[in-house]
ROSE-4610 file (N, C-alpha, C; in Angstrom, 1 decimal, always signed):
// ROSE-4610
residu = [X/X/X/X/X/X/X/X/X/X/X/X/X/X/X/X/X/X/X/X/X/X/X/X/X/X/X/X/X/X/X/X/X/X/X/X/X/X/X/X/X/X/X/X/X/X/X/X/X/X/X/X/X/X/X/X/X/X/X/X/X/X/X/X/X/X/X/X/X/X/X/X/X/X/X/X/X/X/X/X/X/X/X/X/X/X/X/X/X/X/X/X/X/X/X/X/X/X/X/X/X/X/X/X/X/X/X/X/X/X/X/X/X/X/X/X/X/X/X/X/X/X/X/X/X/X/X/X/X/X/X/X/X/X/X/X/X/X/X/X/X/X/X/X/X/X/X/X/X/X/X/X/X/X/X/X/X/X/X/X/X/X/X/X/X/X/X/X/X/X/X/X/X/X/X/X/X/X/X/X/X/X/X/X/X/X/X/X/X/X/X/X/X/X/X/X/X/X/X/X/X/X/X/X/X/X/X/X/X/X/X/X/X/X/X/X/X/X/X/X/X/X/X/X/X/X/X/X/X/X/X/X/X/X/X/X/X/X/X/X/X/X/X/X/X/X/X/X/X/X/X/X/X/X/X/X/X/X/X/X/X/X/X/X/X/X/X/X/X/X/X/X/X/X/X/X/X/X/X/X/X/X/X/X/X/X/X/X/X/X/X/X/X/X/X/X/X/X/X/X/X/X/X/X/X/X/X/X/X/X/X/X/X/X/X/X/X/X/X/X/X/X/X/X/X/X/X/X/X/X/X/X/X/X/X/X/X/X/X/X/X/X/X/X/X/X/X/X/X/X/X/X/X/X/X/X/X/X/X/X/X/X/X/X/X/X/X/X/X/X/X/X/X/X/X/X/X/X/X/X/X/X/X/X/X/X/X/X/X/X/X/X/X/X/X/X/X/X/X/X/X/X/X/X/X/X/X/X/X/X/X/X/X/X/X/X/X/X/X/X/X/X/X/X/X/X/X/X/X/X/X/X/X/X/X/X/X/X/X/X/X/X/X/X/X/X/X/X/X/X/X/X/X/X/X/X/X/X/X/X/X/X/X/X/X/X/X/X/X/X/X/X/X/X/X/X/X/X/X/X/X/X/X/X/X/X/X/X/X]
num = [1/1/1/2/2/2/3/3/3/4/4/4/5/5/5/6/6/6/7/7/7/8/8/8/9/9/9/10/10/10/11/11/11/12/12/12/13/13/13/14/14/14/15/15/15/16/16/16/17/17/17/18/18/18/19/19/19/20/20/20/21/21/21/22/22/22/23/23/23/24/24/24/25/25/25/26/26/26/27/27/27/28/28/28/29/29/29/30/30/30/31/31/31/32/32/32/33/33/33/34/34/34/35/35/35/36/36/36/37/37/37/38/38/38/39/39/39/40/40/40/41/41/41/42/42/42/43/43/43/44/44/44/45/45/45/46/46/46/47/47/47/48/48/48/49/49/49/50/50/50/51/51/51/52/52/52/53/53/53/54/54/54/55/55/55/56/56/56/57/57/57/58/58/58/59/59/59/60/60/60/61/61/61/62/62/62/63/63/63/64/64/64/65/65/65/66/66/66/67/67/67/68/68/68/69/69/69/70/70/70/71/71/71/72/72/72/73/73/73/74/74/74/75/75/75/76/76/76/77/77/77/78/78/78/79/79/79/80/80/80/81/81/81/82/82/82/83/83/83/84/84/84/85/85/85/86/86/86/87/87/87/88/88/88/89/89/89/90/90/90/91/91/91/92/92/92/93/93/93/94/94/94/95/95/95/96/96/96/97/97/97/98/98/98/99/99/99/100/100/100/101/101/101/102/102/102/103/103/103/104/104/104/105/105/105/106/106/106/107/107/107/108/108/108/109/109/109/110/110/110/111/111/111/112/112/112/113/113/113/114/114/114/115/115/115/116/116/116/117/117/117/118/118/118/119/119/119/120/120/120/121/121/121/122/122/122/123/123/123/124/124/124/125/125/125/126/126/126/127/127/127/128/128/128/129/129/129/130/130/130/131/131/131/132/132/132/133/133/133/134/134/134/135/135/135/136/136/136/137/137/137/138/138/138/139/139/139/140/140/140/141/141/141/142/142/142/143/143/143/144/144/144/145/145/145/146/146/146/147/147/147/148/148/148/149/149/149/150/150/150/151/151/151/152/152/152/153/153/153/154/154/154/155/155/155/156/156/156/157/157/157/158/158/158/159/159/159/160/160/160/161/161/161/162/162/162/163/163/163]
x = [+0.8/+0.0/+0.9/+1.9/+2.8/+3.5/+3.9/+4.5/+3.6/+2.3/+1.3/+1.2/+1.2/+1.1/+2.3/+3.5/+4.7/+4.7/+4.2/+4.2/+3.2/+2.0/+1.0/+1.6/+2.2/+2.8/+3.9/+4.8/+5.7/+5.1/+4.1/+3.4/+2.7/+2.1/+1.4/+2.4/+3.5/+4.5/+5.1/+5.3/+5.9/+4.9/+3.6/+2.6/+2.5/+2.6/+2.5/+3.7/+4.9/+6.1/+6.3/+5.5/+5.6/+4.7/+3.8/+2.8/+3.6/+2.9/+3.5/+3.0/+3.9/+3.5/+3.8/+4.2/+4.5/+3.3/+3.4/+2.2/+2.2/+1.2/+0.9/+0.7/+1.0/+0.7/+1.9/+3.0/+4.1/+3.8/+4.0/+3.7/+4.5/+3.9/+4.6/+5.7/+6.8/+7.8/+7.3/+7.6/+7.3/+7.8/+7.0/+7.4/+8.3/+8.7/+9.5/+10.9/+11.4/+12.8/+13.3/+12.5/+13.0/+13.5/+13.2/+13.6/+12.7/+11.7/+10.7/+9.4/+9.4/+8.2/+7.2/+6.0/+4.9/+4.0/+3.6/+2.6/+1.3/+0.3/-1.0/-2.1/-3.3/-4.4/-5.2/-5.9/-6.9/-8.1/-9.2/-10.4/-10.8/-11.3/-11.8/-12.7/-13.1/-14.1/-13.7/-12.3/-11.8/-11.7/-11.9/-11.8/-10.7/-10.3/-9.2/-7.9/-6.9/-5.7/-4.6/-3.3/-2.1/-1.7/-1.2/-0.5/+0.7/+1.5/+2.6/+1.9/+2.7/+2.1/+1.5/+1.8/+1.2/-0.1/-0.4/-1.6/-1.3/-0.2/+0.2/-0.1/-0.9/-1.2/+0.0/-0.1/+1.0/+0.4/+1.2/+0.8/+1.7/+1.2/+2.0/+1.9/+2.9/+2.9/+2.9/+2.0/+1.7/+2.9/+3.8/+4.9/+6.0/+6.0/+6.9/+6.6/+7.6/+7.4/+8.4/+8.1/+9.0/+9.7/+8.9/+9.4/+10.5/+10.6/+11.7/+11.0/+11.6/+11.1/+11.7/+10.8/+11.1/+11.0/+10.8/+10.6/+11.9/+12.5/+13.8/+13.8/+14.8/+14.9/+13.7/+13.1/+12.0/+10.7/+10.7/+9.5/+9.7/+10.8/+11.0/+10.9/+11.0/+10.8/+9.3/+8.5/+7.1/+6.5/+7.1/+6.6/+7.7/+8.0/+9.1/+8.9/+9.9/+9.9/+9.8/+9.1/+9.1/+10.4/+11.3/+12.6/+12.5/+13.4/+13.4/+14.7/+14.8/+16.0/+16.0/+14.9/+14.7/+13.3/+13.1/+11.8/+10.7/+9.7/+8.7/+7.8/+7.3/+6.3/+4.9/+4.0/+2.7/+1.5/+0.5/-0.6/-1.7/-2.7/-3.9/-4.4/-4.6/-5.1/-4.1/-2.8/-1.7/-1.1/-1.0/-0.5/+1.1/+1.7/+3.1/+3.8/+3.2/+3.8/+3.9/+3.2/+3.3/+4.3/+4.9/+5.8/+7.2/+7.9/+9.3/+10.0/+11.2/+12.0/+12.5/+12.8/+13.5/+14.8/+15.7/+16.9/+16.7/+16.7/+16.5/+17.9/+17.8/+18.9/+20.1/+19.8/+20.9/+21.4/+20.9/+21.3/+20.5/+19.6/+18.8/+17.7/+17.3/+16.3/+14.9/+13.9/+12.5/+11.5/+10.5/+9.5/+8.7/+8.3/+7.4/+6.3/+5.1/+3.9/+3.4/+3.4/+2.9/+3.7/+5.0/+5.9/+5.9/+5.0/+5.0/+5.7/+6.7/+7.4/+6.4/+6.5/+5.6/+6.2/+5.2/+5.6/+4.6/+5.1/+4.3/+4.0/+3.0/+2.8/+3.1/+4.0/+4.4/+3.2/+2.2/+1.0/+0.0/+0.3/-0.5/+0.1/-0.5/+0.2/+0.1/-0.9/-1.1/-1.7/-1.7/-2.4/-3.9/-4.3/-5.7/-5.9/-4.9/-5.1/-4.7/-5.4/-5.1/-5.2/-4.6/-4.6/-4.0/-3.1/-2.4/-3.2/-4.3/-5.1/-5.6/-5.2/-5.6/-4.8/-3.7/-2.8/-2.2/-1.9/-1.1/+0.2/+0.7/+2.0/+3.1/+4.0/+5.2/+4.9/+3.7/+3.3/+2.6/+2.2/+1.4/+0.7/-0.4/-1.2/-0.6/-1.0/-0.7/-1.9/-1.8/-3.0/-2.7/-3.7/-3.6/-3.5/-3.0/-2.8/-3.7/-4.6/-5.4/-4.6/-5.2/-4.5/-4.2/-5.0/-4.7/-3.4/-3.0/-1.7/-2.1/-3.4/-3.8/-4.0/-3.9/-4.2/-5.7/-6.0/-7.4/-7.6/-8.1/-8.2/-9.5/-9.9/-11.1/-10.8/-11.5/-11.5/-12.9/-13.1/-14.4/-15.4/-16.5/-17.5/-17.3/-16.3/-16.2/-16.1/-16.2/-16.1/-14.8/-14.4/-13.1/-12.9/-11.9/-11.5/-10.0/-9.5/-8.1/-7.1/-5.9/-4.8/-4.3]
y = [-1.2/+0.0/+1.2/+1.2/+2.4/+2.6/+1.5/+1.6/+2.3/+1.9/+2.5/+4.0/+4.5/+5.9/+6.6/+6.0/+6.7/+6.8/+5.8/+5.8/+6.9/+6.9/+7.9/+9.4/+9.6/+10.8/+11.2/+10.3/+10.6/+10.9/+10.2/+10.5/+11.9/+12.2/+13.4/+14.6/+14.5/+15.5/+15.7/+14.6/+14.7/+15.4/+15.1/+15.7/+17.2/+17.6/+18.9/+19.8/+19.1/+19.8/+19.9/+19.2/+19.2/+20.1/+20.9/+21.8/+22.9/+23.3/+24.4/+25.7/+26.4/+27.7/+28.9/+28.6/+29.7/+30.4/+31.7/+32.4/+32.6/+33.3/+33.7/+32.5/+32.7/+31.6/+30.8/+30.8/+30.0/+28.4/+27.7/+26.2/+25.5/+24.6/+23.8/+23.0/+22.7/+21.9/+20.4/+19.6/+18.2/+17.5/+16.6/+16.0/+14.8/+14.4/+13.2/+13.4/+14.5/+14.8/+14.1/+13.7/+13.0/+11.6/+11.0/+9.7/+8.6/+8.9/+7.9/+8.1/+8.0/+8.2/+7.1/+7.5/+6.5/+7.0/+6.0/+6.4/+6.0/+6.9/+6.8/+7.2/+7.3/+7.8/+8.8/+9.5/+10.5/+10.5/+10.9/+10.9/+12.3/+12.6/+14.0/+14.0/+15.1/+15.2/+14.5/+14.3/+13.6/+12.1/+11.5/+10.2/+9.9/+8.7/+8.4/+8.4/+9.1/+9.4/+9.1/+9.0/+8.8/+10.1/+9.9/+11.0/+10.5/+11.5/+11.1/+10.9/+10.5/+10.2/+11.4/+12.6/+13.8/+14.3/+13.6/+14.0/+14.8/+15.1/+15.9/+15.1/+15.6/+14.9/+14.6/+13.4/+13.0/+12.9/+13.3/+13.4/+12.7/+12.3/+11.8/+12.8/+12.7/+13.6/+12.7/+13.0/+12.3/+12.3/+13.3/+13.4/+12.4/+11.8/+10.8/+9.5/+8.9/+7.6/+6.6/+5.3/+4.2/+4.3/+4.7/+4.8/+5.8/+6.8/+7.8/+9.2/+10.0/+11.4/+12.3/+13.1/+14.1/+15.5/+15.6/+16.9/+17.3/+18.2/+18.8/+20.3/+20.9/+22.4/+23.0/+24.0/+24.8/+23.9/+22.8/+21.9/+21.2/+20.8/+20.2/+21.1/+22.4/+23.3/+23.5/+23.5/+23.6/+22.3/+21.2/+19.9/+19.1/+19.3/+18.6/+17.1/+16.3/+14.9/+14.4/+13.2/+12.6/+11.8/+12.3/+11.6/+10.2/+9.3/+8.0/+7.8/+8.1/+7.8/+6.4/+5.8/+4.3/+3.9/+2.6/+2.1/+2.7/+3.3/+3.9/+2.8/+3.1/+2.2/+2.5/+1.6/+1.8/+1.7/+2.4/+2.3/+1.5/+1.3/+0.5/+1.2/+0.4/+0.9/+1.2/+1.3/+1.4/+0.1/-0.3/-1.6/-1.6/-2.3/-2.3/-2.8/-3.8/-4.3/-3.3/-2.2/-1.2/-0.1/-0.1/+0.9/+0.5/+1.5/+1.3/+2.6/+2.6/+3.8/+3.9/+5.1/+5.3/+6.2/+6.2/+7.1/+8.2/+9.5/+10.6/+10.9/+11.9/+12.2/+12.7/+13.3/+13.8/+12.8/+11.5/+10.5/+10.3/+11.2/+11.1/+10.0/+9.4/+8.4/+9.1/+8.6/+9.2/+8.0/+8.2/+7.2/+7.1/+5.8/+5.6/+4.7/+4.8/+3.9/+3.4/+2.1/+1.5/+2.0/+2.3/+2.7/+4.2/+4.9/+6.4/+7.2/+8.0/+8.8/+9.7/+9.9/+10.7/+12.0/+13.0/+14.4/+15.1/+16.1/+17.1/+18.2/+19.0/+20.3/+21.4/+22.3/+23.4/+24.3/+24.4/+25.2/+24.6/+23.4/+22.7/+23.1/+24.1/+24.6/+23.7/+22.8/+22.0/+20.7/+19.8/+18.5/+18.7/+17.8/+17.9/+18.8/+19.6/+20.5/+19.7/+19.9/+19.2/+20.2/+21.4/+22.5/+22.1/+21.1/+20.7/+19.8/+19.2/+18.3/+18.9/+18.2/+18.6/+19.7/+20.2/+21.2/+20.7/+21.6/+21.2/+21.9/+22.4/+23.0/+22.2/+22.8/+22.2/+21.3/+21.5/+20.8/+19.6/+19.1/+17.9/+17.9/+17.0/+17.0/+16.4/+16.9/+16.4/+15.9/+14.7/+14.0/+13.4/+13.4/+12.7/+11.2/+10.4/+9.0/+8.2/+7.3/+6.4/+5.2/+4.5/+3.4/+2.3/+2.3/+1.2/+1.6/+2.8/+3.3/+4.1/+4.1/+4.9/+6.4/+7.2/+8.7/+8.9/+9.8/+10.2/+11.4/+11.1/+12.1/+12.9/+13.3/+14.2/+15.1/+16.2/+17.2/+17.3/+17.7/+17.8/+18.5/+17.9/+18.5/+18.2/+17.4/+17.0/+15.4/+14.9/+13.5/+13.1/+11.9/+11.5/+10.0/+9.5/+8.1/+8.0/+6.9/+6.6/+6.8/+7.0/+7.2/+5.9]
z = [+0.0/+0.0/+0.0/+0.8/+0.9/-0.5/-1.1/-2.5/-3.5/-3.4/-4.3/-4.1/-2.8/-2.5/-3.0/-2.8/-3.4/-4.8/-5.6/-7.0/-7.5/-6.8/-7.1/-6.9/-5.8/-5.5/-6.5/-6.9/-8.0/-9.3/-9.7/-10.9/-10.9/-9.7/-9.6/-9.7/-9.0/-9.0/-10.4/-11.1/-12.5/-13.4/-13.2/-14.1/-13.8/-12.6/-12.2/-12.7/-12.6/-13.1/-14.6/-15.4/-16.8/-17.6/-16.8/-17.5/-18.2/-19.3/-20.1/-19.5/-18.9/-18.2/-19.1/-20.4/-21.3/-21.7/-22.1/-22.4/-23.9/-24.3/-25.7/-26.5/-27.8/-28.8/-29.1/-28.3/-28.5/-28.3/-29.4/-29.3/-28.2/-27.5/-26.6/-27.3/-26.7/-27.3/-27.2/-28.3/-28.2/-27.0/-26.4/-25.1/-25.2/-26.5/-26.6/-26.3/-26.1/-25.8/-24.6/-23.7/-22.5/-22.8/-23.9/-24.2/-23.8/-22.9/-22.4/-23.2/-24.4/-25.3/-25.2/-25.2/-25.2/-26.4/-27.2/-28.2/-27.6/-27.8/-27.2/-28.2/-27.8/-28.7/-28.0/-28.9/-28.4/-29.4/-29.0/-29.9/-30.0/-31.2/-31.5/-32.7/-33.1/-34.2/-35.5/-35.6/-36.8/-36.6/-35.4/-35.1/-34.1/-33.9/-32.9/-33.6/-33.1/-33.8/-32.8/-33.3/-32.5/-31.8/-30.6/-29.9/-29.2/-28.7/-27.8/-26.4/-25.4/-24.1/-23.4/-23.8/-23.2/-24.0/-25.1/-25.8/-27.0/-27.4/-28.6/-29.8/-30.8/-32.0/-32.8/-33.5/-34.4/-35.9/-36.8/-38.2/-39.1/-40.3/-41.4/-42.5/-43.4/-44.6/-45.8/-46.7/-47.9/-48.8/-48.7/-49.6/-49.2/-48.0/-47.6/-48.3/-48.9/-49.6/-49.2/-49.3/-49.1/-47.8/-46.7/-45.3/-45.2/-45.9/-45.8/-45.7/-44.8/-44.6/-45.7/-46.2/-47.2/-46.5/-45.3/-44.6/-43.9/-44.4/-43.8/-43.8/-43.2/-43.2/-42.6/-43.3/-42.8/-42.6/-43.4/-43.2/-41.9/-41.5/-40.2/-39.0/-39.3/-38.2/-38.0/-39.0/-38.9/-38.5/-38.9/-38.6/-38.0/-36.7/-36.1/-36.1/-36.5/-36.5/-35.1/-34.9/-33.6/-33.5/-32.6/-32.5/-31.8/-32.2/-31.7/-30.9/-29.7/-28.9/-28.4/-28.3/-28.0/-28.6/-28.5/-29.0/-28.1/-28.6/-27.7/-27.2/-26.0/-25.4/-26.0/-26.0/-26.5/-25.5/-25.6/-24.7/-25.4/-24.7/-25.3/-26.5/-27.5/-28.8/-29.8/-29.4/-30.3/-30.7/-31.9/-32.3/-32.3/-31.3/-31.2/-32.4/-33.1/-34.4/-35.5/-35.4/-36.4/-36.1/-34.9/-34.5/-34.9/-35.6/-36.0/-35.9/-36.6/-36.7/-38.1/-38.5/-39.8/-39.4/-40.4/-40.2/-41.3/-40.7/-41.5/-42.3/-43.2/-44.1/-43.2/-42.1/-41.2/-40.2/-40.3/-39.5/-38.2/-37.9/-36.7/-36.9/-35.8/-35.9/-35.6/-36.3/-36.2/-36.0/-35.2/-35.0/-36.3/-36.7/-37.8/-37.3/-37.9/-37.6/-38.9/-39.0/-40.2/-41.5/-41.2/-42.3/-42.5/-41.9/-42.0/-41.0/-41.3/-40.3/-39.7/-38.3/-37.6/-37.2/-37.2/-37.0/-36.0/-35.3/-34.6/-35.5/-35.2/-35.9/-34.9/-35.3/-34.4/-34.0/-34.8/-34.6/-33.6/-33.2/-32.1/-30.8/-30.1/-28.9/-27.6/-27.7/-26.5/-26.8/-25.9/-26.1/-26.5/-27.4/-27.9/-29.1/-29.5/-30.6/-31.9/-32.9/-34.3/-35.4/-35.3/-36.2/-37.5/-37.5/-38.7/-39.6/-39.1/-39.8/-41.2/-42.3/-43.6/-44.3/-43.6/-44.1/-45.4/-46.3/-47.5/-47.5/-46.3/-46.2/-46.8/-47.5/-48.2/-49.3/-49.9/-51.1/-51.0/-49.9/-49.8/-48.5/-48.4/-47.3/-46.0/-44.9/-43.6/-42.9/-42.4/-41.8/-40.5/-39.6/-38.4/-38.7/-37.8/-38.1/-37.2/-37.9/-37.2/-36.6/-35.6/-35.0/-36.0/-37.1/-38.2/-38.9/-38.8/-39.5/-40.8/-41.1/-42.2/-41.9/-42.9/-42.6/-42.4/-41.5/-41.4/-42.3/-43.5/-44.5/-44.5/-43.4/-43.3/-42.1/-42.2/-41.1/-40.6/-39.3/-38.8/-39.7/-40.0/-40.9/-42.4/-42.7/-44.1/-44.2/-45.4/-45.5/-46.2/-46.0/-46.7/-46.2/-46.9/-46.6/-46.1/-46.0/-45.6/-46.7/-46.3/-47.3/-47.7]
């Protein structure tokens, strides 16, 4: 019982200490930099989609082909790659067999799901935001990723199918 109380207290303090206290419209930094990444899911108007452990939405880019990232330079500033310091853990609803990594052109590792490199959107300032959904920045569409690994090719209020 004492161990449970200590674990709860540690988790509570960790959660309190990780809040984004920044002001204005500055996007929160992706939470994967700690090396203890967990892939999770969230539900919204567009369906159930992949997130990091803190609830930040993850996207795929239609321009990426053959399991390689084509997003570099200013693209990677607007759409930061989900770095892979180690194999991410998965929560309920995420298929571990679909999780992998790719090597970017600069040698860095990036998390992939069902062969698609995963990205954050810098315009999503906090968990639960999906402002990048359906964007065509940098010449191709950006979509939230379904647990199946397919792109969610619709935005709230529109119809569409999978990628």
